[in-house]
C-alpha positions, 0 to 999 in steps of 0.5 A: 652586333651592331646598334640600331637608332634606338640604341638596341643591340641588333644581328643585321649587320652579321646576318648582312656579312653572312648572306654576302659570304653565303651568296660569294660562296655559290656565286663562285660554284656556278662561275667555276663551272661556267668558265672551267668545269663545263669547258673542259668537259667539253673536251672530253668523249661522251662517256666521260662527260656523263660520268663526270657530270653523273658523279659531280650531281651526285657528289654536290649533294652533300650537306655543306654545298646545301648549307651555302646553297640554301643558306644563302637564300634564308639569310638574304631573306632574313636580311631583307626582313631585317633590313626593310625600313633601312636605306640599304633595303633595295640592294637586299631585296634585289639580291633576294630576287635575283637569287630567287630567280636562280634557285627557280632556273635550278629547279625548273631546268638544271635539276631535272636535266641532272636526274635525266642524266642520271636515269640514262645509266651507266656510261659504258653501257649507254647505246647512244651517248652522244644523243645523252650528252646532246640532250643535255649539254647545251642547255645545262651550260647555258642556263649555268650560266645565267645562274652564275649572272644572277648569283653574282648580281645578288652577291654584287647587291650584298655587298653594296647593302653592306657598304650602306649599312657600315656607312653611317657608322664610318661616317660618325667616326671619321666626322668625330676624328676630324673634329677632335684635337688629336686629328689636328 
């Protein structure tokens, strides 16, 4: 907890910190898909690619992932509300906008592609796995890179907001230390 300008205790710093951590987790997920998972799968044959992506899309739907995926949005939105009169508010609002766009692209592009891939059925029995993969891979990868960039931008904005949020306390401490006899 921190004190606001009226001396009352608030949770704003904790919420901003939690939003930053949640955003970092999600940015990391999109990043690792962009730079490791999808390039690795690109080396696989069509049936293996489809099977692994179907498995990933199934397994990733779990409470832990959902908590960070939606938690990043909710915590950033709460932080935006709490910081609406603070100097760092524009960084939090920018983070919220960037992550909202990432979520929009997830819902509009990546999830429908995941659903179509699941609907293709058992990779061992798909008549033309190359066609199924071709309709999925390039579009999914491209939009995942967009999600990675947007969530990383959101993380950077939240980190900047966190630094600005802490600055008044750090500056006050440094100023009081500079003026004390112990610092001379």
